N, C-alpha and C positions, 0 to 999 in steps of 0.2 A: 449476486452477481460475481461473473470473473472478474477477477484482477487485470487478465490480459487484456478485457475490452475500456480498460478508463484509459490510456492515452487514446485509445482511439474514438471513444467518447467525447474526449475533451477535444481534440483537435477538428473533429466535424461540427463541434460547436461552437469554436472559436471560429471556424471559416463561416457560417453561416452570422454569426453577429456581425464578423469584419464585411462580408458583401452587403449586409444589409446597411454598413453605415457609409460604405462606398459609393454605395447607390445614392444613398440619402443628400450626401454632400456631393453629386455629380461628379465624381473623377474621371480619367480617363480609362479606357480597358486594361493599357499597359501598371497603371498604377493600382487598378484592381487587382489583376492578377499576381503582381508582384507584392501587393500587400497580401494578399489572399495567401500564395505560398509559407511568406513569412511569419505570419500569425499560425497557418499551419503545423509546421514545420516549430515552431518556438512552444507549443502547449502540445504536440504530441514527445518532442522533448521532458517538457516538464512532467506530463504523464507519466513517462517511464520512470522519471526519480521518482515522483509519488510513490509508483508500486513497490520500485527497490527498496523504500524506508518502508513499507507498510509489511514487506515480505523481511524486511531485517529485523521489525520487532515483531513479527510472528518468532522467527526462529527463535530469539533472545526469550521469548514466552514461554516457550517449548521448554529451550533449557532448563531455566530457573525452574518451570513444574517441575520436572524431570528429579532437578534435585531438592526441593521440597519432598517429592513422593519418596525418593530413595532416602531422605534423612530421615521422613514419618515411618515410614515403613523400618529403618533400622530404631528409631525410638521403641517403638510397638516391638519387638525382638527384644529388646534389653528390657524392657517392660515384663514381657510374658517370663524372661529367665530369673524375673527378681520375684514375683508371684510365684513360681515353681519353687523356687530355693527359701522362702518361707515359709511355704507349707509344710514340707517335707523335714 
């Protein structure tokens, strides 16, 4: 699933749940709509924050993986030089 859909899905699910609860409680239409708007905005913001955190962790993991790869390639090059020096 694409990450850019996470906030939208969270917003829609929270809106559906909010509608069901306010209808079951028999609230007025104005209260239902304001509660729905508030819940949807809140959960869209939370979804956006979640996506930002996940993207940050991915970028940090990519940096760490690149550093580990460069380090292991450097160690392989040093080991190859040592082997060629002992053979001669």
